[in-house]
C-alpha distance (Angstrom), angle and dihedral (degrees) to the residues before:
residue distance angle dihedral
M1 . . .
G2 3.78 . .
L3 3.76 92.2 .
R4 3.76 91.9 51.7
L5 3.83 92.2 49.0
I6 3.82 89.7 51.3
T7 3.74 93.6 48.2
A8 3.88 90.3 47.9
A9 3.79 90.2 49.9
L10 3.85 92.0 51.7
T11 3.78 90.8 46.4
A12 3.84 89.5 52.4
L13 3.73 92.6 47.1
T14 3.85 92.5 49.1
F15 3.82 89.1 49.8
L16 3.76 94.6 50.5
S17 3.78 95.9 44.6
A18 3.83 94.6 48.3
P19 3.74 113.9 105.8
I20 3.72 116.8 -105.7
A21 3.85 109.3 -118.7
A22 3.82 122.7 -113.8
R23 3.76 117.1 -100.3
E24 3.87 97.8 -106.7
Y25 3.78 116.3 178.5
S26 3.81 119.5 -147.1
A27 3.71 125.1 -133.9
D28 3.82 90.3 -111.2
E29 3.84 95.8 56.3
Y30 3.78 96.1 39.3
K31 3.80 112.0 71.7
Y32 3.76 101.9 -171.8
P33 3.82 103.6 147.7
Y34 3.85 102.1 -136.2
K35 3.81 121.4 74.5
D36 3.75 94.6 171.2
P37 3.89 104.2 86.6
Y38 3.88 92.1 -156.0
L39 3.81 91.4 53.8
A40 3.75 92.1 45.0
T41 3.78 91.1 51.9
A42 3.82 91.7 50.5
T43 3.84 91.2 58.0
T44 3.90 88.8 70.6
A45 3.86 85.7 72.8
V46 3.74 85.9 80.6
L47 3.87 90.3 65.4
I48 3.81 96.4 81.2
D49 3.77 109.3 91.8
D50 3.86 134.1 69.9
T51 3.81 95.3 -132.4
G52 3.80 136.2 141.1
S53 3.76 118.4 -14.6
N54 3.71 90.3 -9.9
K55 3.77 92.5 76.7
A56 3.75 117.4 116.9
P57 3.79 133.4 164.9
S58 3.72 116.0 -102.0
S59 3.77 139.9 167.4
V60 3.80 132.5 -164.6
I61 3.78 118.2 -118.4
H62 3.78 129.6 -172.5
V63 3.83 121.8 -149.0
S64 3.79 119.0 -162.2
G65 3.76 115.0 -88.5
L66 3.77 134.5 -151.2
R67 3.76 116.8 -47.6
G68 3.82 112.6 -94.0
R69 3.80 97.5 14.5
D70 3.80 91.3 101.0
R71 3.74 94.1 66.5
L72 3.70 102.0 50.7
P73 3.82 115.8 130.6
S74 3.79 114.0 -92.8
L75 3.85 90.0 6.4
E76 3.83 99.2 65.1
G77 3.80 113.5 150.6
R78 3.84 94.4 15.5
G79 3.74 100.8 91.7
N80 3.78 97.1 107.1
V81 3.82 125.7 96.8
S82 3.78 111.7 -109.1
L83 3.79 122.1 -146.1
A84 3.76 138.0 172.2
L85 3.76 114.5 -125.2
Y86 3.89 127.6 -158.6
K87 3.79 106.0 -171.7
Q88 3.79 131.3 -166.8
D89 3.74 121.6 -148.0
R90 3.88 91.9 -129.7
P91 3.79 138.5 44.3
A92 3.83 108.9 -65.1
P93 3.78 142.7 155.2
L94 3.85 115.8 -88.6
M95 3.76 125.8 -125.2
F96 3.68 120.3 -160.6
V97 3.85 112.1 -160.3
I98 3.87 115.6 -154.2
P99 3.86 109.6 -163.1
G100 3.79 128.8 -150.6
L101 3.68 135.0 -120.4
G102 3.88 112.4 -52.4
S103 3.83 91.5 19.2
N104 3.73 131.8 115.8
P105 3.81 136.0 -169.4
Y106 3.85 95.1 -106.5
F107 3.79 109.2 54.6
G108 3.81 137.7 13.6
V109 3.88 136.3 33.7
A110 3.82 95.2 -21.9
P111 3.80 98.8 57.6
Y112 3.84 90.4 39.9
L113 3.84 86.0 60.6
A114 3.78 90.3 45.9
K115 3.82 90.4 53.0
L116 3.72 91.8 47.9
F117 3.75 91.7 56.2
Y118 3.75 94.9 39.3
R119 3.85 88.3 58.2
Q120 3.84 87.3 52.1
G121 3.82 91.0 56.9
F122 3.80 101.8 -94.5
H123 3.82 127.1 129.6
A124 3.86 104.9 -127.3
V125 3.77 134.0 -161.0
V126 3.69 122.1 -170.2
L127 3.83 110.4 -149.7
P128 3.87 123.2 -154.8
S129 3.79 119.8 -93.9
T130 3.81 108.3 -99.9
L131 3.75 88.5 -127.3
S132 3.83 94.6 57.3
W133 3.88 128.9 106.4
N134 3.87 90.1 -116.6
F135 3.83 93.4 54.0
A136 3.86 90.7 45.0
L137 3.80 91.5 51.0
A138 3.71 103.9 37.0
A139 3.89 107.3 26.8
S140 3.79 112.8 15.9
H141 3.85 109.3 94.8
S142 3.81 90.4 -163.3
G143 3.83 91.8 48.5
A144 3.78 87.5 -139.3
P145 3.88 106.5 77.4
G146 3.82 122.1 -169.9
Y147 3.80 99.8 96.2
T148 3.82 96.7 104.1
P149 3.80 100.6 -153.2
A150 3.81 90.4 53.5
D151 3.86 91.5 42.4
A152 3.73 91.3 51.9
R153 3.91 91.1 51.6
D154 3.88 89.5 49.3
L155 3.92 92.1 47.7
Y156 3.85 90.6 46.4
E157 3.82 86.7 57.6
V158 3.76 91.2 50.4
M159 3.84 92.1 48.9
Q160 3.87 90.0 54.1
K161 3.83 91.0 50.5
T162 3.78 89.2 47.8
L163 3.72 94.3 52.7
R164 3.73 93.4 49.3
F165 3.76 89.2 51.2
L166 3.76 96.1 47.9
R167 3.82 91.5 50.4
S168 3.80 94.7 44.7
S169 3.75 110.0 32.2
E170 3.93 99.5 23.5
K171 3.81 92.6 38.7
M172 3.76 87.9 -137.8
K173 3.81 122.4 171.9
I174 3.74 107.7 -142.0
S175 3.90 119.2 -170.0
S176 3.75 96.2 -173.7
T177 3.77 140.7 -13.6
N178 3.89 122.1 -123.7
V179 3.81 136.7 174.4
V180 3.78 129.6 -141.1
A181 3.89 111.2 -177.2
I182 3.80 131.2 -179.5
S183 3.77 133.6 -156.1
L184 3.81 112.0 -36.1
G185 3.71 87.3 2.3
A186 3.83 88.0 59.2
L187 3.78 89.5 57.4
V188 3.82 90.4 50.3
G189 3.86 87.1 47.0
A190 3.72 90.5 53.9
H191 3.81 92.6 53.4
L192 3.87 88.4 42.8
S193 3.88 90.1 56.0
T194 3.82 91.1 58.3
I195 3.87 90.0 52.8
D196 3.91 91.2 49.2
Q197 3.74 92.4 45.3
T198 3.75 90.2 56.7
E199 3.82 104.4 33.8
H200 3.87 101.5 29.8
R201 3.82 90.9 -157.6
I202 3.79 88.4 143.6
G203 3.75 108.7 14.8
I204 3.67 101.3 -140.6
S205 3.76 114.1 -156.0
K206 3.74 101.7 -154.9
F207 3.79 141.7 1.8
L208 3.77 124.5 -156.9
L209 3.79 111.3 -170.0
I210 3.80 112.9 -167.0
N211 3.80 122.6 -163.4
P212 3.80 96.9 -20.9
P213 3.90 114.8 179.9
V214 3.83 108.2 -113.2
D215 3.76 98.5 -161.0
L216 3.80 106.0 33.2
A217 3.87 91.9 -164.1
Y218 3.78 91.0 56.7
A219 3.81 92.6 51.9
A220 3.75 92.6 45.4
Q221 3.73 89.9 51.8
K222 3.77 91.4 52.7
I223 3.79 92.1 53.4
D224 3.90 91.8 47.4
E225 3.86 90.3 50.3
W226 3.78 91.8 49.2
N227 3.79 91.3 44.1
G228 3.86 86.6 60.1
L229 3.80 90.3 60.3
A230 3.82 90.6 80.8
K231 3.88 89.8 64.6
S232 3.73 94.4 46.4
M233 3.80 95.3 48.9
G234 3.76 95.0 42.2
E235 3.80 133.1 -118.7
E236 3.72 96.2 -85.8
Q237 3.78 95.1 49.7
A238 3.79 90.0 45.0
K239 3.82 90.3 54.0
T240 3.79 91.3 47.9
I241 3.75 94.3 51.7
M242 3.81 90.9 46.7
A243 3.77 90.9 49.4
K244 3.73 92.2 51.1
A245 3.83 93.6 51.2
I246 3.72 90.5 48.9
A247 3.85 90.0 51.5
V248 3.88 88.0 53.2
V249 3.80 92.4 50.8
D250 3.82 91.0 45.4
S251 3.88 91.4 50.4
L252 3.87 89.8 56.3
S253 3.82 96.2 40.5
D254 3.80 92.4 105.7
Q255 3.81 95.3 46.4
N256 3.78 125.3 107.7
P257 3.84 110.8 -107.4
D258 3.71 89.7 -156.0
D259 3.82 91.8 62.0
P260 3.81 113.1 86.7
A261 3.74 88.8 -148.4
T262 3.86 88.8 69.0
F263 3.81 88.2 63.6
D264 3.80 90.7 47.2
K265 3.77 87.8 58.1
A266 3.84 90.8 46.4
G267 3.79 93.3 49.5
E268 3.92 89.5 51.4
K269 3.83 92.7 49.5
F270 3.72 94.4 46.2
A271 3.78 96.0 43.2
P272 3.87 94.4 86.1
F273 3.88 91.6 58.9
T274 3.74 112.5 98.5
K275 3.82 124.0 -124.3
E276 3.84 87.7 -105.1
N277 3.87 90.6 50.7
L278 3.73 91.1 52.3
E279 3.80 93.8 47.4
F280 3.78 89.0 51.9
L281 3.80 91.4 50.0
I282 3.84 94.6 46.8
A283 3.78 90.5 50.8
E284 3.82 92.0 48.4
N285 3.78 91.6 49.4
L286 3.80 93.4 48.7
Q287 3.86 91.8 51.9
S288 3.73 95.0 39.7
Q289 3.86 90.3 114.3
L290 3.71 98.9 39.4
A291 3.75 99.6 100.6
E292 3.69 90.8 54.5
L293 3.77 92.2 49.4
I294 3.89 92.0 48.8
Y295 3.86 90.7 47.7
T296 3.91 89.6 52.3
T297 3.76 94.3 46.6
Q298 3.80 89.0 53.6
V299 3.79 92.5 50.5
I300 3.84 87.5 53.6
H301 3.74 98.1 43.0
D302 3.85 111.5 5.3
Q303 3.69 101.1 -152.8
K304 3.96 90.0 -179.3
L305 3.76 92.3 -109.7
L306 3.75 92.2 123.5
K307 3.76 111.8 64.4
A308 3.83 100.0 -167.5
P309 3.75 115.7 98.1
R310 3.74 115.4 -82.7
N311 3.80 93.0 -120.5
D312 3.86 92.3 53.4
K313 3.81 99.5 86.0
R314 3.77 96.8 172.8
A315 3.84 94.8 50.2
R316 3.85 91.8 47.5
L317 3.82 92.2 49.2
A318 3.90 89.6 48.9
E319 3.81 87.0 50.5
A320 3.78 92.6 48.3
K321 3.77 89.9 55.7
S322 3.78 90.6 71.8
F323 3.79 91.3 65.5
T324 3.82 120.9 93.7
L325 3.84 126.0 -153.3
A326 3.81 87.4 -99.6
D327 3.84 89.5 55.8
Y328 3.73 90.5 49.4
N329 3.78 93.6 51.7
R330 3.76 95.7 44.3
K331 3.87 102.5 34.8
I332 3.73 104.3 29.5
A333 3.82 113.0 19.2
L334 3.80 104.3 37.1
P335 3.84 95.3 54.6
L336 3.78 90.6 51.0
W337 3.88 93.5 45.8
Q338 3.76 88.8 49.7
R339 3.85 90.8 64.0
Q340 3.74 86.4 70.2
D341 3.85 98.1 33.0
H342 3.80 109.9 36.4
G343 3.70 113.7 -155.5
A344 3.78 96.4 18.4
T345 3.76 117.4 141.6
L346 3.82 127.6 -150.4
A347 3.83 89.0 -110.1
S348 3.86 93.3 51.4
M349 3.84 90.6 47.9
M350 3.82 94.4 47.9
E351 3.89 89.8 48.4
R352 3.68 91.9 53.3
A353 3.73 92.2 43.9
S354 3.82 92.8 55.1
L355 3.78 130.8 94.9
T356 3.78 96.5 -111.5
P357 3.87 98.3 73.9
I358 3.82 91.6 56.8
L359 3.77 101.9 40.3
D360 3.80 92.7 105.8
Q361 3.81 89.0 55.2
L362 3.78 92.7 48.0
A363 3.89 90.2 48.2
A364 3.90 88.6 52.4
N365 3.86 91.1 52.9
P366 3.83 111.2 76.7
R367 3.81 88.5 -169.4
V368 3.83 90.7 70.0
H369 3.96 123.6 85.7
V370 3.74 127.0 173.5
M371 3.91 120.7 -153.0
H372 3.72 113.0 -167.0
N373 3.91 143.9 162.5
A374 3.83 118.1 -125.8
D375 3.85 89.6 -141.3
D376 3.79 97.0 53.9
F377 3.68 102.3 136.7
F378 3.94 92.0 -151.2
V379 3.80 89.3 67.8
E380 3.79 128.5 66.4
S381 3.84 112.2 -125.2
S382 3.89 90.9 -120.8
S383 3.72 88.1 59.4
F384 3.75 92.1 66.2
D385 3.89 88.6 57.7
L386 3.78 88.9 55.2
L387 3.89 91.5 47.3
K388 3.74 89.8 49.8
E389 3.83 93.8 48.2
S390 3.80 93.4 44.5
L391 3.82 105.3 39.8
G392 3.79 102.3 30.5
D393 3.77 109.4 178.5
Q394 3.77 89.8 3.2
L395 3.81 86.1 80.3
T396 3.85 129.3 75.0
L397 3.80 111.1 -170.5
Y398 3.80 124.9 -170.5
P399 3.84 119.9 -165.2
N400 3.91 95.1 -134.3
G401 3.71 139.6 28.1
G402 3.79 105.1 92.4
H403 3.79 113.7 -143.4
L404 3.79 107.1 -12.0
G405 3.81 88.4 -36.9
N406 3.83 94.5 134.2
L407 3.83 102.3 46.8
W408 3.84 87.6 108.2
Y409 3.83 94.6 49.8
T410 3.87 113.0 108.7
D411 3.76 96.1 -126.2
N412 3.84 91.3 52.7
K413 3.83 94.2 45.6
Q414 3.81 90.4 50.0
F415 3.79 90.1 52.2
I416 3.80 93.8 44.7
V417 3.86 92.9 52.8
G418 3.82 94.5 36.6
Y419 3.82 92.9 53.6
F420 3.88 89.1 59.2
R421 3.84 95.1 39.3
D422 3.74 90.2 59.8
G423 3.79 109.7 92.2
I424 3.78 109.3 -32.3
V425 3.79 106.9 178.3
S426 3.74 115.2 141.4
E427 3.87 126.2 106.8
P428 3.80 117.6 -149.6
V429 3.78 118.4 -122.2
P430 3.91 111.8 -99.1
A431 3.77 117.9 -123.8
K432 3.80 139.2 -175.8
R433 3.84 122.2 -71.6
V434 3.74 122.4 -94.7
S435 3.75 134.0 -164.4
A436 3.79 114.3 -87.6
F437 3.76 139.3 136.1
K438 3.83 143.5 -174.2
T439 3.74 121.6 -104.9
K440 3.77 142.6 137.0
A441 3.78 124.8 -59.1
P442 3.91 111.5 -72.0
E443 3.75 119.4 -102.8
A444 3.77 117.4 -121.7
P445 3.79 120.7 -121.1
T446 3.73 88.2 -101.0
R447 3.80 92.1 74.4
């Protein structure tokens, strides 16, 4: 009898200590229509306009930025952090949306998600991408964002300022604070979750991290390879492909992004593009704000990389367009990061900025969940085994969708909303008021 009791107890302990498996959908049960990850990703180009039932009232607010950044030559008066606000007229949970590379708070995937949550009764705030000129100027202490742990720290500060402003100036009643983050923003959100878990300055209820890169160097290498396609195909062909893609998006600009038929049309129109064409277009989209970022870093630091006179804004912006993301990391960001971390290499910084080093911390935080696609081309297949092993039931994995290409799909939208609807309880920590004000969307340095 005693032996049987011991055996039963050990079996129970083994069962209780065994990790719960990730929720991994099979191809048979997941009916998403696009098996090509590049074509799937291209369908997100439809998520750009505020049309049909996707309309939602929003305003632009500015939260005070870093001291002295408002008075830099050619960027005077632009030193505040710009955000898009979707405000309910009653107490509600708040959703912070963290965009990815090439995104901004005013159009694209991030505001699409903000509107989704607004229609579900949330307040929503879309933050700037950490690799945008606005974040570099107004929020990045280094003035050269891209090192994820530092970017997360800077963004956490912005979020605290924003919460104080919303409560004091907007008189908003916020029942809980949550984060949904996409792509590079999801990697930033992952690092941000470790800060909040330790410091509790906000007390974020839930994080949903969608399609984060696992190995940042691998994702950056992909973008660099695809950026090189423009040279191999030639300037004229590259312009032709870009023009055709813009024509597709324009032809769908009056379509309702809540209607699956809109994406059927997008899939049909993008289907004639080759894999190489789509890789080129994805890389171009991801680097669409890079020139403005580079221009801004050189206003802050002037590393003598732009040869045009400092007072010739147009010439310097035109020159900045010749830089790739790899150029930015190697020639601009790394030398500035090394001022704080002597002897660091780009490889070591990329490794520390990736998801892998903090997987144990994410797994120990039940408020964090990762949603991913097994065919995301910015993640090595072996990395998904690591995610499943490390995160268990904190991971939901779909077989298809490419990179963010299934956010519009009904099953995914239901999961995204349902995740946050289940048991939101935390109340963020109040803090003192800071200077901020409403105004129009900020003008980029190009204007």
